[in-house]
TORLO-709790 format. One record per residue (C-alpha): residue in one letter; x, z, y; residue number from 1. Coordinates in Angstrom, 3 decimals, always signed. Each point is the difference from the previous one (the first is absolute). Layout:
BEGIN
<node mipa="a" east="X" up="Z" north="Y" sevex="NUM"/>
...
***
This chain:
BEGIN
<node mipa="x" east="+14.975" up="+108.044" north="+162.646" sevex="1"/>
<node mipa="x" east="-2.181" up="-3.120" north="-0.349" sevex="2"/>
<node mipa="x" east="-3.661" up="+0.193" north="+0.898" sevex="3"/>
<node mipa="x" east="-2.842" up="-1.891" north="-1.656" sevex="4"/>
<node mipa="x" east="-1.642" up="-2.260" north="+2.577" sevex="5"/>
<node mipa="x" east="-2.363" up="-1.806" north="-2.348" sevex="6"/>
<node mipa="x" east="-0.998" up="-0.387" north="-3.646" sevex="7"/>
<node mipa="x" east="-2.126" up="-2.467" north="-1.920" sevex="8"/>
<node mipa="x" east="-0.791" up="-0.854" north="-3.589" sevex="9"/>
<node mipa="x" east="-1.410" up="-2.934" north="-1.913" sevex="10"/>
<node mipa="x" east="-1.659" up="-0.187" north="-3.404" sevex="11"/>
<node mipa="x" east="-0.803" up="-3.390" north="-1.557" sevex="12"/>
<node mipa="x" east="-3.641" up="-1.053" north="+0.034" sevex="13"/>
<node mipa="x" east="-0.410" up="-0.034" north="-3.762" sevex="14"/>
<node mipa="x" east="-0.905" up="+3.424" north="-1.344" sevex="15"/>
<node mipa="x" east="+0.357" up="+0.471" north="-3.765" sevex="16"/>
<node mipa="x" east="-2.018" up="+2.736" north="-1.691" sevex="17"/>
<node mipa="x" east="+0.894" up="+1.496" north="-3.360" sevex="18"/>
<node mipa="x" east="-2.916" up="-1.833" north="-1.571" sevex="19"/>
<node mipa="x" east="+1.680" up="-3.318" north="+0.764" sevex="20"/>
<node mipa="x" east="+3.229" up="+1.036" north="-1.724" sevex="21"/>
<node mipa="x" east="-1.509" up="+1.757" north="-2.985" sevex="22"/>
<node mipa="x" east="-0.772" up="-3.036" north="-2.169" sevex="23"/>
<node mipa="x" east="+3.439" up="-1.602" north="+0.126" sevex="24"/>
<node mipa="x" east="+1.820" up="+3.316" north="-0.344" sevex="25"/>
<node mipa="x" east="-2.142" up="+1.170" north="-2.914" sevex="26"/>
<node mipa="x" east="-0.827" up="+3.376" north="+1.514" sevex="27"/>
<node mipa="x" east="-3.190" up="+1.514" north="+1.433" sevex="28"/>
<node mipa="x" east="-0.351" up="+0.214" north="+3.819" sevex="29"/>
<node mipa="x" east="-0.405" up="+3.778" north="-0.098" sevex="30"/>
<node mipa="x" east="+3.160" up="+0.309" north="-2.057" sevex="31"/>
<node mipa="x" east="+1.914" up="-2.105" north="+2.526" sevex="32"/>
<node mipa="x" east="-0.855" up="+2.402" north="+2.808" sevex="33"/>
<node mipa="x" east="+0.766" up="+3.014" north="-2.157" sevex="34"/>
<node mipa="x" east="+3.434" up="-1.303" north="-0.985" sevex="35"/>
<node mipa="x" east="+1.044" up="-1.590" north="+3.286" sevex="36"/>
<node mipa="x" east="-1.846" up="+1.932" north="+2.695" sevex="37"/>
<node mipa="x" east="-1.062" up="-3.355" north="+1.470" sevex="38"/>
<node mipa="x" east="-3.594" up="-1.127" north="+0.456" sevex="39"/>
<node mipa="x" east="+0.739" up="-3.336" north="+1.687" sevex="40"/>
<node mipa="x" east="+2.825" up="-1.980" north="+1.521" sevex="41"/>
<node mipa="x" east="+0.480" up="-3.117" north="+2.156" sevex="42"/>
<node mipa="x" east="+1.669" up="-3.222" north="-1.138" sevex="43"/>
<node mipa="x" east="+1.579" up="-2.604" north="+2.229" sevex="44"/>
<node mipa="x" east="-1.357" up="-3.553" north="-0.038" sevex="45"/>
<node mipa="x" east="+1.848" up="-2.973" north="-1.464" sevex="46"/>
<node mipa="x" east="+2.961" up="-0.795" north="+2.252" sevex="47"/>
<node mipa="x" east="-0.284" up="+3.296" north="+1.896" sevex="48"/>
<node mipa="x" east="+3.268" up="+1.924" north="+0.049" sevex="49"/>
<node mipa="x" east="+1.065" up="+3.380" north="+1.343" sevex="50"/>
<node mipa="x" east="+1.127" up="-1.537" north="+3.277" sevex="51"/>
<node mipa="x" east="-3.524" up="-1.372" north="+0.576" sevex="52"/>
<node mipa="x" east="-1.519" up="+3.437" north="-0.472" sevex="53"/>
<node mipa="x" east="+2.717" up="+1.566" north="+2.147" sevex="54"/>
<node mipa="x" east="-0.641" up="-2.527" north="+2.774" sevex="55"/>
<node mipa="x" east="-3.624" up="+1.129" north="+0.235" sevex="56"/>
<node mipa="x" east="+1.008" up="+3.680" north="-0.105" sevex="57"/>
<node mipa="x" east="+2.646" up="-0.555" north="+2.673" sevex="58"/>
<node mipa="x" east="-2.568" up="-1.612" north="+2.282" sevex="59"/>
<node mipa="x" east="-2.084" up="+3.181" north="-0.130" sevex="60"/>
<node mipa="x" east="+3.030" up="+2.218" north="+0.588" sevex="61"/>
<node mipa="x" east="+1.176" up="-2.061" north="+2.965" sevex="62"/>
<node mipa="x" east="-3.437" up="+0.058" north="+1.602" sevex="63"/>
<node mipa="x" east="-0.152" up="+3.781" north="-0.286" sevex="64"/>
<node mipa="x" east="+3.471" up="+0.246" north="+1.498" sevex="65"/>
<node mipa="x" east="-0.981" up="-2.333" north="+2.831" sevex="66"/>
<node mipa="x" east="+2.930" up="-2.264" north="-0.790" sevex="67"/>
<node mipa="x" east="+0.655" up="-3.606" north="-0.904" sevex="68"/>
<node mipa="x" east="+2.134" up="-1.202" north="-2.887" sevex="69"/>
<node mipa="x" east="+2.631" up="-0.999" north="+2.557" sevex="70"/>
<node mipa="x" east="+0.431" up="+3.702" north="+0.854" sevex="71"/>
<node mipa="x" east="+1.324" up="+0.791" north="-3.498" sevex="72"/>
<node mipa="x" east="+3.796" up="+0.045" north="-0.186" sevex="73"/>
<node mipa="x" east="+0.562" up="+0.552" north="-3.721" sevex="74"/>
<node mipa="x" east="-2.109" up="-0.285" north="-3.122" sevex="75"/>
<node mipa="x" east="+0.265" up="+1.839" north="-3.330" sevex="76"/>
<node mipa="x" east="-2.089" up="-1.139" north="-2.958" sevex="77"/>
<node mipa="x" east="-0.373" up="+2.425" north="-2.911" sevex="78"/>
<node mipa="x" east="-1.165" up="-1.752" north="-3.173" sevex="79"/>
<node mipa="x" east="+0.703" up="-0.272" north="-3.715" sevex="80"/>
<node mipa="x" east="-1.932" up="-3.277" north="-0.314" sevex="81"/>
<node mipa="x" east="+1.387" up="-2.452" north="+2.609" sevex="82"/>
<node mipa="x" east="-1.747" up="-3.316" north="+0.650" sevex="83"/>
<node mipa="x" east="+2.834" up="-1.894" north="-1.719" sevex="84"/>
<node mipa="x" east="+3.344" up="+0.925" north="-1.567" sevex="85"/>
<node mipa="x" east="+1.717" up="-0.786" north="+3.291" sevex="86"/>
<node mipa="x" east="-0.033" up="+0.039" north="+2.966" sevex="87"/>
<node mipa="x" east="-1.538" up="+3.397" north="+0.549" sevex="88"/>
<node mipa="x" east="-3.607" up="+0.730" north="+0.858" sevex="89"/>
<node mipa="x" east="+1.245" up="+1.249" north="+3.368" sevex="90"/>
<node mipa="x" east="+1.062" up="-3.552" north="+0.895" sevex="91"/>
<node mipa="x" east="-3.496" up="-1.253" north="-0.792" sevex="92"/>
<node mipa="x" east="-1.575" up="+2.756" north="+2.088" sevex="93"/>
<node mipa="x" east="+2.341" up="-0.598" north="+2.922" sevex="94"/>
<node mipa="x" east="-0.993" up="-3.668" north="+0.046" sevex="95"/>
<node mipa="x" east="-3.743" up="+0.634" north="-0.364" sevex="96"/>
<node mipa="x" east="-0.013" up="+2.548" north="+2.811" sevex="97"/>
<node mipa="x" east="+2.092" up="-2.218" north="+2.252" sevex="98"/>
<node mipa="x" east="+2.688" up="+2.590" north="+0.620" sevex="99"/>
<node mipa="x" east="+2.697" up="-2.481" north="+0.935" sevex="100"/>
<node mipa="x" east="+3.398" up="+0.615" north="-1.564" sevex="101"/>
<node mipa="x" east="-0.048" up="+3.792" north="-0.320" sevex="102"/>
<node mipa="x" east="+1.567" up="+1.492" north="-3.125" sevex="103"/>
<node mipa="x" east="-2.305" up="+0.266" north="-3.012" sevex="104"/>
<node mipa="x" east="+1.110" up="+2.293" north="-2.813" sevex="105"/>
<node mipa="x" east="-1.568" up="+0.341" north="-3.441" sevex="106"/>
<node mipa="x" east="+0.248" up="+3.439" north="-1.570" sevex="107"/>
<node mipa="x" east="-0.470" up="+0.713" north="-3.703" sevex="108"/>
<node mipa="x" east="-1.020" up="+3.637" north="-0.288" sevex="109"/>
<node mipa="x" east="-2.974" up="-0.747" north="-2.263" sevex="110"/>
<node mipa="x" east="-2.607" up="+2.793" north="+0.159" sevex="111"/>
<node mipa="x" east="+2.125" up="+1.897" north="+2.530" sevex="112"/>
<node mipa="x" east="+0.685" up="-3.157" north="+2.008" sevex="113"/>
<node mipa="x" east="-1.805" up="+1.134" north="+3.132" sevex="114"/>
<node mipa="x" east="+1.909" up="+3.287" north="+0.155" sevex="115"/>
<node mipa="x" east="+3.309" up="-1.795" north="-0.497" sevex="116"/>
<node mipa="x" east="-0.940" up="-2.517" north="+2.708" sevex="117"/>
<node mipa="x" east="-0.957" up="+2.835" north="+2.333" sevex="118"/>
<node mipa="x" east="+3.418" up="+1.597" north="-0.408" sevex="119"/>
<node mipa="x" east="+1.765" up="-3.330" north="+0.623" sevex="120"/>
<node mipa="x" east="-2.116" up="-0.710" north="+3.096" sevex="121"/>
<node mipa="x" east="+0.672" up="+3.507" north="+1.270" sevex="122"/>
<node mipa="x" east="+3.745" up="-0.640" north="+0.045" sevex="123"/>
<node mipa="x" east="-0.360" up="-3.176" north="+2.080" sevex="124"/>
<node mipa="x" east="-2.405" up="+1.651" north="+2.421" sevex="125"/>
<node mipa="x" east="+1.993" up="+3.202" north="+0.446" sevex="126"/>
<node mipa="x" east="+3.120" up="-2.055" north="+0.691" sevex="127"/>
<node mipa="x" east="-2.015" up="-2.049" north="+2.535" sevex="128"/>
<node mipa="x" east="+1.072" up="-3.166" north="-1.800" sevex="129"/>
<node mipa="x" east="-3.642" up="-0.986" north="+0.286" sevex="130"/>
<node mipa="x" east="-2.854" up="+1.431" north="+2.017" sevex="131"/>
<node mipa="x" east="-2.870" up="-1.214" north="-2.174" sevex="132"/>
<node mipa="x" east="-0.004" up="-0.618" north="-3.750" sevex="133"/>
<node mipa="x" east="-2.810" up="-1.208" north="-2.230" sevex="134"/>
<node mipa="x" east="-0.158" up="+1.239" north="-3.584" sevex="135"/>
<node mipa="x" east="-2.140" up="-1.975" north="-2.427" sevex="136"/>
<node mipa="x" east="-0.749" up="+1.322" north="-3.468" sevex="137"/>
<node mipa="x" east="-1.820" up="-2.429" north="-2.282" sevex="138"/>
<node mipa="x" east="-0.295" up="-0.913" north="-3.651" sevex="139"/>
<node mipa="x" east="-1.907" up="-2.534" north="-2.085" sevex="140"/>
<node mipa="x" east="+0.009" up="+1.315" north="-3.555" sevex="141"/>
<node mipa="x" east="-2.961" up="-1.885" north="-1.426" sevex="142"/>
<node mipa="x" east="+1.890" up="-3.238" north="-0.640" sevex="143"/>
<node mipa="x" east="+2.427" up="+1.810" north="-2.291" sevex="144"/>
<node mipa="x" east="-2.303" up="+2.154" north="-2.125" sevex="145"/>
<node mipa="x" east="-0.892" up="-0.314" north="-3.667" sevex="146"/>
<node mipa="x" east="-3.751" up="-0.661" north="-0.327" sevex="147"/>
<node mipa="x" east="-0.107" up="+0.464" north="-3.769" sevex="148"/>
<node mipa="x" east="-0.465" up="+3.122" north="-2.152" sevex="149"/>
<node mipa="x" east="+3.770" up="+0.479" north="+0.125" sevex="150"/>
<node mipa="x" east="-0.321" up="+0.699" north="+3.720" sevex="151"/>
<node mipa="x" east="-2.858" up="+2.501" north="-0.271" sevex="152"/>
<node mipa="x" east="+2.161" up="+2.996" north="+0.914" sevex="153"/>
<node mipa="x" east="+1.741" up="-1.626" north="+2.976" sevex="154"/>
<node mipa="x" east="-2.058" up="-2.794" north="+1.562" sevex="155"/>
<node mipa="x" east="-2.898" up="+2.171" north="+1.309" sevex="156"/>
<node mipa="x" east="+2.430" up="+2.123" north="+2.006" sevex="157"/>
<node mipa="x" east="+0.999" up="-2.648" north="+2.522" sevex="158"/>
<node mipa="x" east="-1.521" up="-1.700" north="+3.036" sevex="159"/>
<node mipa="x" east="+1.150" up="-2.191" north="+2.872" sevex="160"/>
<node mipa="x" east="+0.185" up="+0.824" north="+3.687" sevex="161"/>
<node mipa="x" east="+2.111" up="+0.499" north="+3.120" sevex="162"/>
<node mipa="x" east="+0.692" up="+2.445" north="+2.817" sevex="163"/>
<node mipa="x" east="+1.901" up="-0.546" north="+3.243" sevex="164"/>
<node mipa="x" east="+1.374" up="+2.608" north="+2.405" sevex="165"/>
<node mipa="x" east="+1.405" up="-0.512" north="+3.499" sevex="166"/>
<node mipa="x" east="+2.653" up="+2.552" north="+0.940" sevex="167"/>
<node mipa="x" east="+1.442" up="+0.747" north="+3.437" sevex="168"/>
<node mipa="x" east="+3.321" up="+1.705" north="+0.682" sevex="169"/>
<node mipa="x" east="-1.541" up="+2.307" north="+2.592" sevex="170"/>
<node mipa="x" east="-1.965" up="+2.958" north="-1.294" sevex="171"/>
<node mipa="x" east="-0.023" up="+2.844" north="-2.477" sevex="172"/>
<node mipa="x" east="-1.311" up="-1.711" north="-3.113" sevex="173"/>
<node mipa="x" east="+2.214" up="+0.299" north="-3.059" sevex="174"/>
<node mipa="x" east="+1.103" up="+3.616" north="-0.273" sevex="175"/>
<node mipa="x" east="+2.123" up="-0.534" north="-3.110" sevex="176"/>
<node mipa="x" east="-0.036" up="-1.583" north="-3.444" sevex="177"/>
<node mipa="x" east="+1.658" up="+0.292" north="-3.397" sevex="178"/>
<node mipa="x" east="+0.431" up="-2.854" north="-2.484" sevex="179"/>
<node mipa="x" east="+1.487" up="-0.028" north="-3.504" sevex="180"/>
<node mipa="x" east="+0.721" up="-2.386" north="-2.882" sevex="181"/>
<node mipa="x" east="+0.746" up="+0.656" north="-3.667" sevex="182"/>
<node mipa="x" east="+0.851" up="-3.379" north="-1.515" sevex="183"/>
<node mipa="x" east="+0.879" up="+1.517" north="-3.390" sevex="184"/>
<node mipa="x" east="-3.749" up="+0.014" north="-0.677" sevex="185"/>
<node mipa="x" east="-0.877" up="-3.440" north="+1.361" sevex="186"/>
<node mipa="x" east="-1.473" up="-1.294" north="-3.265" sevex="187"/>
<node mipa="x" east="-2.835" up="+2.513" north="+0.271" sevex="188"/>
<node mipa="x" east="-1.648" up="-2.382" north="+2.454" sevex="189"/>
<node mipa="x" east="+1.291" up="-3.544" north="+0.332" sevex="190"/>
<node mipa="x" east="-0.517" up="-3.737" north="-0.414" sevex="191"/>
<node mipa="x" east="+2.917" up="-1.687" north="-1.774" sevex="192"/>
<node mipa="x" east="-0.652" up="-3.744" north="+0.318" sevex="193"/>
<node mipa="x" east="+0.760" up="-2.337" north="+1.661" sevex="194"/>
<node mipa="x" east="+3.575" up="+1.261" north="-0.036" sevex="195"/>
<node mipa="x" east="+3.098" up="-1.552" north="+1.589" sevex="196"/>
<node mipa="x" east="+2.072" up="+1.506" north="-2.816" sevex="197"/>
<node mipa="x" east="-1.997" up="-1.985" north="-2.552" sevex="198"/>
<node mipa="x" east="+1.684" up="-3.285" north="-0.947" sevex="199"/>
<node mipa="x" east="-0.233" up="-2.952" north="-0.116" sevex="200"/>
<node mipa="x" east="-3.099" up="+0.489" north="+2.176" sevex="201"/>
<node mipa="x" east="-1.638" up="+3.089" north="+1.433" sevex="202"/>
<node mipa="x" east="-3.102" up="-0.380" north="-2.134" sevex="203"/>
<node mipa="x" east="-0.698" up="-1.958" north="-3.197" sevex="204"/>
<node mipa="x" east="-3.261" up="-1.035" north="-1.677" sevex="205"/>
<node mipa="x" east="+1.010" up="+2.179" north="-2.955" sevex="206"/>
<node mipa="x" east="-0.046" up="+3.020" north="+2.329" sevex="207"/>
<node mipa="x" east="-3.716" up="-0.343" north="+0.713" sevex="208"/>
<node mipa="x" east="-1.270" up="+1.603" north="-3.239" sevex="209"/>
<node mipa="x" east="+2.220" up="+3.013" north="+0.657" sevex="210"/>
<node mipa="x" east="-1.852" up="+0.839" north="+3.215" sevex="211"/>
<node mipa="x" east="+3.164" up="+1.095" north="+1.772" sevex="212"/>
<node mipa="x" east="-1.058" up="-1.890" north="+3.118" sevex="213"/>
<node mipa="x" east="-2.765" up="+2.581" north="+0.472" sevex="214"/>
<node mipa="x" east="+0.555" up="+3.527" north="+1.357" sevex="215"/>
<node mipa="x" east="+0.699" up="+2.609" north="-2.645" sevex="216"/>
<node mipa="x" east="-0.095" up="+3.746" north="+0.336" sevex="217"/>
<node mipa="x" east="+0.173" up="+3.232" north="-1.963" sevex="218"/>
<node mipa="x" east="-3.079" up="+2.032" north="+0.996" sevex="219"/>
<node mipa="x" east="+1.080" up="+3.448" north="-1.166" sevex="220"/>
<node mipa="x" east="+3.477" up="-0.216" north="+1.526" sevex="221"/>
<node mipa="x" east="-1.315" up="-1.426" north="+3.266" sevex="222"/>
<node mipa="x" east="-2.598" up="+2.716" north="+0.340" sevex="223"/>
<node mipa="x" east="+2.542" up="+2.727" north="-0.724" sevex="224"/>
<node mipa="x" east="+2.636" up="-1.341" north="+2.364" sevex="225"/>
<node mipa="x" east="-2.515" up="-1.006" north="+2.668" sevex="226"/>
<node mipa="x" east="-1.412" up="+3.510" north="+0.199" sevex="227"/>
<node mipa="x" east="+3.484" up="+1.498" north="+0.178" sevex="228"/>
<node mipa="x" east="+1.309" up="-2.473" north="+2.560" sevex="229"/>
<node mipa="x" east="-2.930" up="+0.148" north="+2.413" sevex="230"/>
<node mipa="x" east="+0.013" up="+3.775" north="-0.092" sevex="231"/>
<node mipa="x" east="+3.765" up="+0.298" north="+0.501" sevex="232"/>
<node mipa="x" east="+0.067" up="-2.579" north="+2.810" sevex="233"/>
<node mipa="x" east="-2.719" up="+1.794" north="+1.950" sevex="234"/>
<node mipa="x" east="+1.719" up="+3.349" north="-0.452" sevex="235"/>
<node mipa="x" east="+3.309" up="-1.539" north="+1.052" sevex="236"/>
<node mipa="x" east="-1.260" up="-1.609" north="+3.206" sevex="237"/>
<node mipa="x" east="-1.892" up="+3.158" north="+0.987" sevex="238"/>
<node mipa="x" east="+3.085" up="+2.146" north="-0.547" sevex="239"/>
<node mipa="x" east="+2.207" up="-2.517" north="+1.813" sevex="240"/>
<node mipa="x" east="-2.226" up="+0.143" north="+3.084" sevex="241"/>
<node mipa="x" east="-0.795" up="+3.731" north="-0.203" sevex="242"/>
<node mipa="x" east="-3.726" up="-0.711" north="-0.345" sevex="243"/>
<node mipa="x" east="-2.471" up="+1.914" north="-2.130" sevex="244"/>
<node mipa="x" east="-2.581" up="-1.760" north="-2.191" sevex="245"/>
<node mipa="x" east="-2.773" up="+1.273" north="+2.263" sevex="246"/>
<node mipa="x" east="+1.655" up="-1.624" north="+3.049" sevex="247"/>
<node mipa="x" east="-0.965" up="-3.434" north="-1.361" sevex="248"/>
<node mipa="x" east="-3.438" up="-1.246" north="+1.029" sevex="249"/>
<node mipa="x" east="-0.379" up="-2.547" north="-2.794" sevex="250"/>
<node mipa="x" east="+1.987" up="-1.070" north="-3.063" sevex="251"/>
<node mipa="x" east="+0.023" up="-3.569" north="-1.335" sevex="252"/>
<node mipa="x" east="+1.184" up="-0.419" north="-3.578" sevex="253"/>
<node mipa="x" east="+0.210" up="-3.097" north="-2.151" sevex="254"/>
<node mipa="x" east="+0.919" up="-0.776" north="-3.606" sevex="255"/>
<node mipa="x" east="-0.793" up="-2.782" north="-2.457" sevex="256"/>
<node mipa="x" east="-2.049" up="+2.651" north="-1.816" sevex="257"/>
<node mipa="x" east="-2.414" up="+1.482" north="+2.490" sevex="258"/>
<node mipa="x" east="-0.428" up="+3.185" north="-2.015" sevex="259"/>
<node mipa="x" east="+3.742" up="+0.672" north="+0.278" sevex="260"/>
<node mipa="x" east="-0.171" up="-0.005" north="+3.797" sevex="261"/>
<node mipa="x" east="-2.947" up="+2.396" north="-0.154" sevex="262"/>
<node mipa="x" east="+1.861" up="+2.278" north="-2.413" sevex="263"/>
<node mipa="x" east="+2.936" up="+0.067" north="+2.418" sevex="264"/>
<node mipa="x" east="-2.389" up="+1.120" north="+2.738" sevex="265"/>
<node mipa="x" east="-1.249" up="+2.784" north="-2.266" sevex="266"/>
<node mipa="x" east="+3.549" up="+1.069" north="-0.821" sevex="267"/>
<node mipa="x" east="+0.824" up="+0.196" north="+3.699" sevex="268"/>
<node mipa="x" east="-3.235" up="+1.804" north="+0.849" sevex="269"/>
<node mipa="x" east="-1.147" up="-2.695" north="+2.451" sevex="270"/>
<node mipa="x" east="-2.852" up="-1.633" north="-1.934" sevex="271"/>
<node mipa="x" east="-2.464" up="+0.719" north="+2.813" sevex="272"/>
<node mipa="x" east="+2.190" up="-1.905" north="+2.483" sevex="273"/>
<node mipa="x" east="+1.127" up="-2.990" north="-2.031" sevex="274"/>
<node mipa="x" east="-1.199" up="-3.611" north="-0.015" sevex="275"/>
<node mipa="x" east="+0.841" up="-2.146" north="-3.000" sevex="276"/>
<node mipa="x" east="-0.871" up="-3.676" north="-0.010" sevex="277"/>
<node mipa="x" east="-0.521" up="-2.328" north="-2.931" sevex="278"/>
<node mipa="x" east="-3.543" up="+0.651" north="-1.186" sevex="279"/>
<node mipa="x" east="-1.501" up="-3.023" north="+1.764" sevex="280"/>
<node mipa="x" east="+3.077" up="-2.211" north="+0.450" sevex="281"/>
<node mipa="x" east="+2.368" up="+0.838" north="-2.855" sevex="282"/>
<node mipa="x" east="+3.721" up="+0.551" north="+0.320" sevex="283"/>
<node mipa="x" east="+1.597" up="-2.423" north="+2.486" sevex="284"/>
<node mipa="x" east="+3.561" up="+1.274" north="-0.391" sevex="285"/>
<node mipa="x" east="+1.597" up="-0.157" north="+3.467" sevex="286"/>
<node mipa="x" east="-3.323" up="-0.094" north="+1.889" sevex="287"/>
<node mipa="x" east="-1.970" up="+2.805" north="-1.634" sevex="288"/>
<node mipa="x" east="+1.566" up="+2.909" north="+1.844" sevex="289"/>
<node mipa="x" east="-0.228" up="-1.383" north="+3.563" sevex="290"/>
<node mipa="x" east="-3.491" up="-1.335" north="-0.748" sevex="291"/>
<node mipa="x" east="-1.232" up="+3.545" north="-0.572" sevex="292"/>
<node mipa="x" east="+1.424" up="+1.027" north="+3.370" sevex="293"/>
<node mipa="x" east="-1.373" up="-3.092" north="+1.718" sevex="294"/>
<node mipa="x" east="-3.521" up="+0.720" north="-1.233" sevex="295"/>
<node mipa="x" east="+0.234" up="+3.646" north="+1.026" sevex="296"/>
<node mipa="x" east="+0.995" up="-1.013" north="+3.514" sevex="297"/>
<node mipa="x" east="-2.882" up="-2.475" north="+0.163" sevex="298"/>
<node mipa="x" east="-2.668" up="+2.473" north="-1.119" sevex="299"/>
<node mipa="x" east="+1.254" up="+2.867" north="+2.172" sevex="300"/>
<node mipa="x" east="+1.170" up="+2.193" north="-2.854" sevex="301"/>
<node mipa="x" east="+3.345" up="+0.335" north="+1.800" sevex="302"/>
<node mipa="x" east="+0.523" up="-0.077" north="+3.752" sevex="303"/>
<node mipa="x" east="+2.813" up="-0.418" north="+2.501" sevex="304"/>
<node mipa="x" east="+2.351" up="+2.958" north="-0.151" sevex="305"/>
<node mipa="x" east="-0.776" up="+0.882" north="-3.623" sevex="306"/>
<node mipa="x" east="+2.900" up="+0.666" north="-2.365" sevex="307"/>
<node mipa="x" east="-0.463" up="-1.941" north="-3.250" sevex="308"/>
<node mipa="x" east="+2.016" up="-0.297" north="-3.189" sevex="309"/>
<node mipa="x" east="+0.359" up="-3.166" north="-2.095" sevex="310"/>
<node mipa="x" east="+1.391" up="+0.170" north="-3.536" sevex="311"/>
<node mipa="x" east="+0.229" up="-2.348" north="-2.963" sevex="312"/>
<node mipa="x" east="+1.922" up="-0.715" north="-3.189" sevex="313"/>
<node mipa="x" east="+0.281" up="-3.144" north="-2.065" sevex="314"/>
<node mipa="x" east="+2.107" up="-2.817" north="-1.415" sevex="315"/>
<node mipa="x" east="+3.728" up="+0.179" north="+0.461" sevex="316"/>
<node mipa="x" east="-0.432" up="+2.856" north="-0.583" sevex="317"/>
<node mipa="x" east="-0.426" up="+0.452" north="+3.753" sevex="318"/>
<node mipa="x" east="-1.731" up="+2.864" north="+1.760" sevex="319"/>
<node mipa="x" east="-0.119" up="+1.766" north="+3.327" sevex="320"/>
<node mipa="x" east="-1.968" up="+1.733" north="+2.725" sevex="321"/>
<node mipa="x" east="-0.253" up="-0.200" north="+3.772" sevex="322"/>
<node mipa="x" east="-1.418" up="+2.148" north="+2.789" sevex="323"/>
<node mipa="x" east="-1.616" up="-1.879" north="+2.881" sevex="324"/>
<node mipa="x" east="-1.366" up="+1.192" north="+3.311" sevex="325"/>
<node mipa="x" east="-2.844" up="-2.346" north="+0.889" sevex="326"/>
***
C-alpha cells in the first residue's frame, strides 16, 4: 500500500477576483459568488502550461520527501488541459524535472483524475514494478474559457493550478479506492472542439461563433449526479474497507459546484469533518481534490496516522473515493 512521502502545490501568481470578471461577463460580482461558490481564482501567465505549474509543485513535494528527481522511477500526469495536443504533459514534466528516461504517462480522468492516477500508481507500487512514483495533477483552464456574457455561468467556476505527490511502495498509505465512469452522460460536462472526428480540420473559423471550443455543462444535472455520486462512492469505500464514517479523521470533497460537495457532506452526516476547496482558487479539475489534502497537511489539520477520505465527481462522468492512512 503506497505511502505519501511528500506533497506540494502551485497556484499561478495572478489572482483574479470576481470584480475583474464581472464587466466582461455582464454579471455582478456578488452574483458570481452566489452562482459559482468562487470568490477568486488564479490564472496562468502567457506561455505557462500545466507542466510548468506541476514542475514547481513537484519541487516542493520532492523536498518534503527528501528525494531528488532522479529518485523517481515513474511519473503519472493527470490533466484535462495538456500543454499541447501531443506529446503528453507528462513528457514535458519529465524533461523539466530532469528525470532521465523514466516512463511518463498522461491520464485523462478529468475532475477525478487524481483518484484514477492514485489507483494506477497503486498497482505499480504493489507489484513492486516501481518503488517510487510521482503523481502530478495540473490544469490550465483560463486559456480556454469564454470571457463574454455567454460564458457567465461557466467561466467563473474555473482556475489554474497544480499538485504533486511522491509515493513510496513501502508503507500503509492507500487503504482502498473505488472509481466509476458513466459515459452515457458525457455531454453533461464536456468540451467538443477541437475534435479529431471533425473534417477536413479539427477546428474551423466558422466554429468560433458556436462556442463549442469552450467547456459546456448542465448545472442541474451535474449537481444532482454529483451529489449522488460523491455520496455513493464514500459509502462504497467505507463498506468495502469495513470502516465507519466516524473512523475517518477528515473528509476532502470536490465538485465543480462547491455547494454540491457541501450538500454531499450534509447527506453523509460529516459536514463538521469535511474540507471543500474552490472558494479562493476555483475548480482546477484534476488538482482540486489533492490540493485540499495538501493544504490540510501543511496547516496541521491532519497528521501522520490519520485516516482520511477523498471523494469527487465530475466530467466523464467520472467519480470515486479513496481512503488514505497518512
